[in-house]
N, C-alpha and C positions, 0 to 999 in steps of 0.2 A: 875382719881384716880389710883395710882399704887398699885397693890396687889402682895404680895410676897408669893410664894408657895414653901417652902423648899429651895433647892439650885438654882431654876430657876425662873426668874421673868416672870410674865404674865401681859401685859398691857391692860387695859379695855378702849375701844374707844366708843365714843358716837354714831357713825354711822357705816354703813355697806359699805360705798363706797370703802374702802380700798380693799375689796375682789374682786371687779369687775372693778377696774380702769384699763385703757389701757395705754400702753406706746408705744413710737415709737423709734426704734433703727435704726441706720444707718450702713449699710454693704457696704463697698467700697474697691476698689483695682484696680489692673491693669492686663491687659492681654497682654502677649508678646509671640513671637515665640521663638524657641530654640536658635536663634541667638541674642536674646535680643531686637528685633525690636517690636515696638508697633503694636498690631493687632486691627485695627478699624473695626467696623461693626460686632463684635462678639456678639452673643446673650447670655446673662448671666441670668440665672433663678434659682429658688429654687425648689428642688424636693418635699419638704413637703408643703411649702407655694407657690403653683404653680402659683398664680396670681402675684407674685412679680418677676419682670424682668427688665432688662435694656439692652441697646445696647452700646458697647464701642465707645468712640469718637475717634478723630484723634490721640490722645495721648494714646489710648488703655485703658482709665480709665472708670470705672463704679461706680455708686453709687445708692443704693436702700434703700428706707425707709421701714422698716419692722414693722408692727403693731403687738404688742404682748399683750396678756391678762394674768393676773396672773392665774395660774392653780387653778381651784376650782372644788370640787366634792360635790354635794349636797346629803344629806342623810335624810331620814325620821326616826324619833325616836318614841318611844311609846307615847301615849297620844297626838299625833298630833304635838309634838315639832319638830322643824327643826334645823338641824346642817349643816353648810356649812364650808368646810375646803378648804383652799388655801395656796399657798406658793410663796414667792418671795425671791430669793437668799437663805439665811439660815433662813429666818423668816417664821415660821409656823403661819398662821392666821386662826382662826375659830370663827364662830358666832353661838349663840343659841338664839332662840326666847323665851325660858323660861329657868329657872335655873335648876341646878341639885345638888344632895346631895354630890356627889363625882365624880371627873374626874381624870383619870390616862392616861399618855402618855408614851408608851414604844417603844424602837427601838430594832430590832433584825437583825442579819445577816441572809442570806438565808439558812444557815445550822441550824437555830433555836437558836443559842447562843445569849444571851441577851447583848445588848450594854449599854442601860441606861433605867431607869424607874423613872418617876416623878409623885408623887401624888399631884394634884393641889387642892384637897379638894373640899369644897362647892363653886359653881360658880353661880352668878346671870345671868339673861339674858343680852346679850351684845356681844361685839366683843373682842377677846383676841389674844395676840401675844406671841409667844414662840420661843426662839432661839434654833435651832437644833444644836447639837454638830458637829464639823467639821469631815467630813467623806471622805475617799478616794473614787475615782471614782468606781462605781459599783452599784449593786442592793441591796436594803434593804427592810425590812418590818416594817411599823409603825402600832402599835395597839393603838387605843383610846378606853377606857372603860368609858362610860357615864352612871353612876349608874350601872345597870346590863346588859347594851347592849354593845357588842363588835363590833368594826369597824376596819377592816384590810385594809390597803392601801399600795400600792407599792411605794417606794421612790427610785428615780434614782438620783445618784450623778454624776456630771461631774467633780468633784474636785474643783469646784468654787461655784456652786449653786446646787439646787435640782429641780427635776420635780416630781410632785405628780400624781399618776395614781390610778384608782380604782383596786380592787384585780383581776378583770377579764380581765383587759386591756393588761396584759402582759402574754403571754403564758409561761407555766412552763419551756419549753425548752429554752426560752430566758434568764433564770436566769444564764445560763452558758456563756452568752455573755461576751466578754472581756471588761475590763474597758475602753479600748480605744473606743470601739463601744458605750459604754454607754455615753461617753463624747461627742458624736456627736449629735447635736440637729437638724441638717439639712445638706443638701448637695447642693453645688453650681454646676450647670450644665452649662458648657460653650461650645458653638458650633459655627462653622463657616465653610462655604463651603471651601474645600481644606485642612481642618485640622481635625484631629481625635477629637471627642467629649471627654471632660475630666470631671470627677466628683471629686469635692473637698469637703471633709467633713469639717464642721465647728462646733465648740463647743459653739458658742454664736452668736447672731444676731448683737450685738453691736461690730463690728470689723472694723478696718481700716487697709489699707495697705496689703490686701490679694493679694498675688502674684500668678498669674495663668500663666502657660506656656503651650502653644499649640504646638503640633507636626504636621508638615506638612505631608500630605499624599504624598507618592511617586508615580511616574508613574507606578511602578511595581504593586501597589495595584489596579490599574485600568485595568481591562480586558474587552475590548469591544467585542461585538458580531461580527461575520463575516456577513456583510450585503450582501444579494444576489443581483443579477441584477433584474430588474423589472419583468423579465419573471419567476423568482423564488418566487415572493411574493404571499402570500395566502390571500384570501378574508376574511375580518372581518367587518361585518356590525355594530358591536359595536364600541364605542370609545376605542382605545387601552389603555391598563393598564399603567398609568403613574408611577407605582412602579416596572415595570419589564423591563429587557433587551429584545432585540429581540429574544435571544436564550432561553427565559423563566425564567432566573434567576430573583428572586425578592429581592429587597433590604430590609434589616431589621434595618439598622443603618443610622442615619443622615449623618455620615461621608461617606457613599456610594453614596449619592445624587450627588456630583460633577461629579463622573464618569458616572452615568446614564444620567445626563444632557449632558455631552459631547457626549454620543452616540445618544441622541435625536437630537442634533444639526447636527451631522454627517448625520443622516437620512434626515433631512430637506434639507441639501445641496445636498445630493446624488440624491434625488428623486424629488426635486421641485425647490429650489432656485439657484442651482449651487454652485460652490466652494466658501469657505470663504478664502480670502487671508491671508497669515501668518501675525500675529501681536504680538505673544507672545515671551517673553524672553526664552532662551538665543539666539534663532535664529535671532530675530529681536531686535535691540537695538534702544531705543527711548530716546533722550535727549530733555527735554522740558524747555521752559522759559515762564513764565506768566508775562505779563505786564498790565498796566492799559488799553491798547487798544486791547489786544489780546493774543493769545497763539501761540508760535512757536514750532514746532516739527522737530527735526533733526533725520531722520530715516536711519539706516544703516542695510544692508542685503547683506551678501556675498561680502563685499568690495564695494558695491554701496551705495551711500548716496544721499538722497533727502530731501528737506526741505518743510514742509507744514506750511502755515500761516493761522491762524483762527482768523478773526476779531471779537471782542466782543464790546458790548455797555453796559453802566451802570457800577455799582460798587457793591462790596459786596463779601461775601465768598460763595454765592450760584451761580452755573452755570446752566442756562436754555439752553439746546440744543433745540431750537424751530424749528420744522419741518414745521411750518406754521399753524396759527390759534391754536386750542386747548385751554387749560386753563392754564394760568400762575399765579404765586403768585401775590397778591395785593400790594398796596402801603406800607403796613406795613413791607414788606420784602425788603431787599437790595440785589439785584442780578444782575449778568451779563448775557447778552443774546448772544448766538452764533446762528445766523440765518442761516438756511439751506434753499436754494431755489431749483428750478427745475434743475438748471445747476450745483449745487454742486456735486451730485453723479458723473457726467462726469468729473468734475475737480479732485475729489479725485481718481476716477478710472484712470485718466491719470498718476498721480503720482504712483499709484499702478503698472501700466503697466511698467513704467520705472524701477521699482525695481524688479518685479517678472515675467515680461513678460505678454502677453495678457491673457493666459489661465485662471489664477485664478481670474482675475479682472473683474468680471461681475456685476450682479445685487446687490450683497452683498457689493459693495464698500461703500454704505451708512453706514452699520454696521461696516465695517473695519475702516472707517474714525473716527467713534465715539470711537472705541477702541484706536486709535492713540491719539485722544484728551485726553482721560482719562489717558493714560499712561504718556503723556507729563505733565499733571497737577501733577500726583503723583511724578514725578521726580523733581519737583520744590516745595518742601513743604513750602517754604517761599513766594510763589507767591500770597498767599491770597485767594485761592480757596480751600474750604474744600472738600476733596475727598468723604466725606459722604453726600455731598449736591449737587450732580449732578443729574439733572432730564431732561426728555424729554417729549414733548407733541406734539399733532397734532390733526386735525379733518379731517375726510373723508380720502382722499388719503394720506394726510400728516400724519394721524394717523397710516396708514399702515407702514410708514417709522419709526415712533416712536416705534411701536410695535415690528417690526422685529429687530430694533437696540437694544432695551432693552433686547430682548431674547438672542442676540448674544454678547452683551457687558455688562460684569459684573461691569464695572465702573459706569454705570448708576444706581443710587440707587432708583430712583422713576420714573415710567412711568405713565403718565396720558393720557390714550388712549380714544379719543372721537369719537364715530360713525365711526369706522374704516371699518366696513363691511367685505365682503368676502376677506379673506387672507390679511387683518388685522386679527382680533381675531375671526371672524365668521367661524364656522365649515363648510367645504364643504360637509362633510357627512350629516349634518343636512339639508342643502339646497337640496342635491340630494334625500334624503329620502322624505322630505315633498312635494317637487314639482314634482319629476319624478317617484318615486316608490310608496309611499302611496297615492300620488295625493290628499293631504289634504291642500294644500297651498291656503289660502283664500284671495288672493289679485289679482289685475289686472296686476301688474308688477312682473316679475320674480325676485327671490332672486339672489344675486351675487353668482353664482355657477361656475362650471368648464366647462360646456357643450358648451359655445360659445367663450371661451377664444382665440381660434385660428382664428375665423372668424369675431367676432362682436367687434368693437372697444369699444363700451360702456361697454361690459362685460370684456374686457381686463383691464378696470380700477379696476377690482376685484383683480388683482395681478400685480401691476406695478413693483414689485421687484422679480417677478418670472422669471427664465431663461426659455425662451420658448422652447429651444432645450432640456434642461434637463427634462422639465415637459411635453413634447409632448405625452408621453405614457398615460397621465391621463387627458388631456384636450380635448375639442371639442368632436368629436365622440367617444373618448376614456374615456369620463367622468365617465362611469360606473366603471372604474378601481379605482375610489376614495376609494372604500372599500378595496382595496389592499394597500393603503398607510399605512405604519406601525406607523404613527404618525398622529396627527390632531392638530388643533389650541389650544385645551386645554393643550396639551403637551408643545407647545411653550409658552403659558401663564405660565405654571408651571416652565418653564426654567428661568423665572424672579425671582422665589423664591431662597433664602429667602429675596430678596430685596422687594421693595414695588411696588404693581400694583394697579392702580385705573382705572377700565374700566367703561365707561359711554356710553350709546347709546339710540337711539330713540325707543319709543314704537313700537312693531311689531304685534299688535293685528289684528284680521280679518278686511280686507278692509282698512287698514291704508297704509301709504307710506312704501312699503315693500322691496324696492330695496336693502337695506343694509343687509338683512338677520339678523335682530336683534335677532331673536330666536336662530340662530346659535351662536351668541356671548354669549347669556345667557346660552345656554347649555354648551358651552366651559367653562364658568365661574363656573358653577355648578360642572363640572368634574375636574376643576383645583384646586378649593378651598381645597379639601382633602390633596393635597400636602403641601400647606402652613400650614394646621393644623398638619400634620404629622411631619413637620420640627419644630414645636413649635412656629410658627409665624402667628397665625390666624389673628392678628391685622395688618399684612402687606398686606392684600388682601381685596379689595372692588370692588363691581360691582353693578350697578344700571341701570334698564331699566324701571323705574316707570313713566317717563315723555314722552309725545308726543308733538313735536314742530317742527318748521321750521329748516331744516337741518343746523347744525353748528351755524347759526346766533343767536339762543337763548340758546346756551349751557351754557353760563355764568349765565343767568337768572335762568335756571332750575337745573343746577348741580354745580354751583359755590360753594355752601355751602358744598357739598360732597367733592370736591377737596380741599377746605380750611382745612378740618379735616386732610387730608394727609399732607398738607403744615405745619400745626401746629406740627404734630408729627415728621416729618422728619427734618424740618428746625429749629423748636423752641424746640424740645425735649419734647413736651407736651404729657405726657403719658395718659392723660385723653381724648385725642382726639378720636372720634368715627370713627375708620377706618375698623373695622371688619364688613363690610356691604355686604349682598347678598340680594338685593331687586328686586324680580322678580314677579310682580303681574300677576295673571293668565290671566287677560284680555289683557295684553300687549305682549303676545306671541301666536304663532300659535298652540301650543299643550300644553295641561294642564301639568304643571310641575309634577303633581302626577304620570304621565305616563312616565316621562323621564327615570327613573331607569330601568324599564322593557324594554324600547325601546333601550337604548344606553349603559347601564352599565352592565357588567358581572364580575366585580372585586370588591374587598372590598374597600368601600369608607371610612372606619374607621380605616385605618392603623395607628399604633403608631410606630414610629421609635425610637430606642434607642439612 
């Protein structure tokens, strides 16, 4: 039934669902750099609705579904009556559980001047709808008088619709906020390593074609610490702060992370792994061709040119760089496999030596080769491999290769590291403390630490990609110097951020098979997770040590479901996939996790980066 009250119509509805109905809006657009090139892998999120986020695809596009609820404010009236007020667009909606003798709605400017006043007279119980006059962007006050009770509400106009808030929800000082600010309902936050984070205000959630331009960070913005020789390093028995440079500077912005990551990798090369061969433009030029049977990279440096051929099997837009074993996607995924075997690093190192000489082409040739592969793929966008769908995996020794390659190669978007052990992702500080210092290691076999790396072949397996000459100061009889290392494996794990990391390892409880130092892997994960959180990508990190099983052989049975969640998110774009996992049961590690912070952490684990 339509009821008319003076100049304004009020529509009575039979039910109350209109006030509480939810709608879904689509917010979409593109992210490009200042040269107009699409930026893939950028994280796009909202500042107010923080759970809404997306990652740009190869074309730089993003699309987010935003659930919105009509604004409503409940009020209690005299005699137990209830009034609920809501707004959608320019339509004011209010409901009453019992009638009133007289109702009036008035609008005022914040200076107190009256805009309009409507007497709606006697109203029965029900839901009513009232059209608010068109108002320019800014703040207003709406007063409803129900019989003798006055209710004052703040009305915010963005020039297209209105937001209703109770009288206390907006501070008086905000009344002077500009109309432009009032028009903003939320802010899109866009970030990616190598670019400055940008905030883009939006006036509605239902928007298409939002154009976001990211500015690349210049080399001048990145000031690295001067790293001392090993004799100048200071002892630190805690895990080093993953948010601080060696000289003590702490990052406060997401845009500063790429520079800090660069310093961390420089530390790893200087003190343990040996040099990383050049691979970046403009010094090194890579021209790639992707075919059905493989990838060809033509590499030019200082007038020298060498060609590398990488054979692949299978088909699809996903590339798996398989270091051997590990966990690969299942049959529901179409992917190509580039298989790395024990002779591959020597082969890649041979090409490296021809280009750069022998000095820089040592143990990190494996990571260098991965960088060349990824650059070759990126240079052939029509080759059929999506640069956002490149992963690596391995188990045991081959997991060490997957781990170090992912840390040094940003082109690898997902690393599934299975039972990598010492230098893989297991912390040598933790091994040293539990076995040799605190002497609380409850196993018959030693963890993979640094104390026998120069004499014991079985322990050398702990670091097959370590440069023995570079690391001689911290291995064997010098293993006590592990506390002088200015980095540890949690920092290498963090260097994979904001890309995806999935770490899985065997249980390391008392009197279990302990050689892998699974507790060291778990502690590293515990200390690396805060970096992913601070960068706004907690769902890009997962670690699980909840199972105990036969080394590598039962990884699929025990952890296949965990890896599958990462495959769904990275390769299928499934945002419901459960990838923010940190599963560390007390009984599967050598020291109660409740004691980890006091034992190994002396820095803030809840850092928020702008």
